[in-house]
N, C-alpha and C positions, 0 to 999 in steps of 0.2 A: 640460515634456513629456518622456516618456520617450524614451531614446535610440533604440528601435526600437519605434514606434508600431504598434499592431495597424492592418492593412489591412482594413477592413469591406467586405463584398462585399454588394451589394444586388439582390434578385430581383424582378422582377415577376411576379406570379402571376395577374394579373387574369383573363387566358384560360383559368386552371386551377381557377378557383373552384368551379365545377360538380363538376368531376372530384374535388376534394379534399374537398368536401362529401359526396359519395357514397362515397369511401374511409372517411370517418370513419364515416357511418352504417353501413358493413359492419363496421367494428371495434365499434361499439356493439351490432349486432344479434349478432354472433359473440361477445360479452362478451370480447373479446380482453384488455383490460386487467384485468379482475377474474381472468381466469384465469391470466395471467401471475403475478399476485401471490399466487396459491396454489399457483405452481410447477406448472402444468399444462403438462407436456412437450409434449402434443399440439398446442399453439400453434405448434410449429417443424416437427414431423414426425411420422409415423406408428410411429416406432421410437424408444424412451425411451434408446437406447444413446448414452452420451457427452451427454446432454442432462438427464437427471432428476436425475444426481448432480453436476450443475453449476450449479445456480441457487442457491447461497449468497449471490451478489452482492446478491440482492433485499434481504436484511435485513443485509447488512454494515454500514450505518450504525449501526443499533440495536445490533447486536452489538459494535461498536467503542465505542460509548457506554457500554455495560454494563462494558466491560473497563476504562474509563478509569481507576479507582482503582489497577488494577494496574500500567499505564503510569506513572502519576504516582510510586508507591511506588518503582518501579525508577529513573526519574529522579531523585528525591530521593536515593536511595541512592548513586548515581554521584556527585552532586555532592558529598554528604558524604564519599565515599572520595577527594575530591580530583581527580576526573576534570574537564577542561576542554574537551575535544575528543571528538566521535565520528565514526568513521569507518566507513561502511557498505560491506560487500564484498558484491556480488551482480551478476547479469548480467539483462539483459532485463527483464522485468517486475518482478522483485525488487528492482531499483534504481531504476526509474523514477518510482514514486510518492514513495519518500524524496528523490529528486532534486528533483521538484516541492515537496515540502514544504521542503527545504533552500533554494529560490529564493523561495517564497512567505511561509514565516514567519520574521520577523525573531529574530534571537536576543535574548532579554531578558538583562540584566546579571544575571551569577551562573549562567547555564545555560549548557549546552554548544553548541558550534559544530558543525554537521553537514556532513560531506563525504561524498561517494560515489565509490567506485571500481569502474567497470563496463567496463574496458578491459584487455585482457592485454597490450597494448603495452609491453614492457619499460620505455620512458621514462615512461609513465603511472604504472606501478606505483611507479618510484624518484621520481616528483614526489610521488604520494600520501604515500610513506615520509617524504620530506623535509618535507612540509608540516605533519606532526603530531608533537607532542611525544611521544615514545614512553611516558613514565612517567605522562603525563595523558590518554591516549587509550584509550578504550574502543571496542572494535572489534565491530561488529555483522554477524554472518555470515548472510546472508538466502538461502535456496533452498527453494522449495517441496517438491520432491523429495528434497532432501537429498544429491543425487547430482551436482548440476550441476559438471562438473569444473573449469571456470574458477573458480567461487566455491571449491572446496575446495582449488584451487591458491592462491588468495588467503591463505586460512585457514592453510595450512602454511607459507606465507612470512613472514606476520608474527606467527604463534605462535612459529616459531624465532627470529625477530627478538626478540621478546618474551622469550624464554629467554635471550637473550643480555643483554638490559638487566636483566632482574629477577635474573639469576644463580642462580635456583633453580626449582622446581617450581610456582610460583605464577602462572605466565604465564597459565593458564586465567582467573585472576580479572579479567582485563582483556578478557574476550570474553563475548558473548551471542549467542544464535541465534534466528533465526526461521524455522521450518520446520513442515511438517505432522507430526502425531503419529506416532511410530514409525520415522522415517526414520533412515538411517546418521548424519546430521548431528547428531540429537538423540543418538544413542548416544555420538558423539565427544564432545558438550557435556557429557553427564553423566559421562563417564569422566575428563574433563580439569578437571572443576571450574568450568564457566562459571558467570558471575555469574546468568545467567537462560536460558530457553528460552521462548520464546513461540510457542505452536501456531498455525498457519494454520489457516484453515476448507477441509477436504477438499472440500466442495462449491463452491469457488471454484476455477474451472479456471485462472486466472492471478491473480496478486496485484492486489488492488483498492486504490486509495488509502484508502478508508475501512474497510477489512477490518481484521480482527484481526492482520493481518500488519504493521501500522504502528504501533508505539509510537514511532517517531522523533520526530512533533511534541512529544511531551512533553519530550523534552530539550532542545528549545530555548525553550520558553517554557510557561506553565501556560495552559491554556485557560479561558476565563472561563465561569461557570455558565450565565450566559444564553445563550452560543453553543451550549452542550451541550444546553440545554433546547429550542433550536429545532429539534432533528431531528424530534420528532413532527410539528411543524406542517408542514415541508417533505415529510415523507413522507405526510402526509394529502393534500396537494396531488398529488403524485406518483400516489396511488392513485385520484384522481378522474378518472372517465372524461373529463369535460368540462374538466379542467385539467391534462392530462398532455401537457406540451410535445413529448416525443419522439414521440408518436402523431400528434401534429397536423405535426410536420415530415416523418415518413415517409409521411403520407397525401398531401404534396405532391409526393412523389417516385414514388407508385404509378401505375402505368397505369390508365386509366379502365375 
């Protein structure tokens, strides 16, 4: 048994079945699910502002699958270069998904252990510094906007520490960046010779676990081909009006 077993909640919806069926019928009549998948912003509002350009999450898993060779090549390179640890520097959404990956994916032998720093508490920063071997660690700086002050502060701190460790100007070869195209963070990465820059999808308002902002799982293990190939199967289920679990769940909360 796990140390902290999940506490399941059970709801009796017998007295809501008619209302749920009616809500599902309305979803079908208005073609809500197909409209969502073609990125029809009018599903949510009459004004496309801050909606039409934030629907990239719909095809994020497929995009991540297409970019898997890039992630794998990066992971292989840092392993060949002798890195044994990865420390992701980020705040909020930029660190949540990698934190989940770090907790879910076990580190295979020969791959990198992944840790995340998302606290500006000095004690947390010092713990992160003490927990990683300076010459064997690749630092991944993650900020969608490329201007997150806390993340850039992490970058400056660990970059300066790497300068002391390396004794020359090759400190940038221990860093990689995850950010949207054209951000100040990308400029900093290019100017300082970072190992890699991974562009986020500008149409994703916040980092998504399966989006292009997440090369971190490849550092811990190599995904199996059959798992990668399963994406089309699951996406097909999600696109089905009759088999879209979120629509069924949301219908149970709609008022009659």
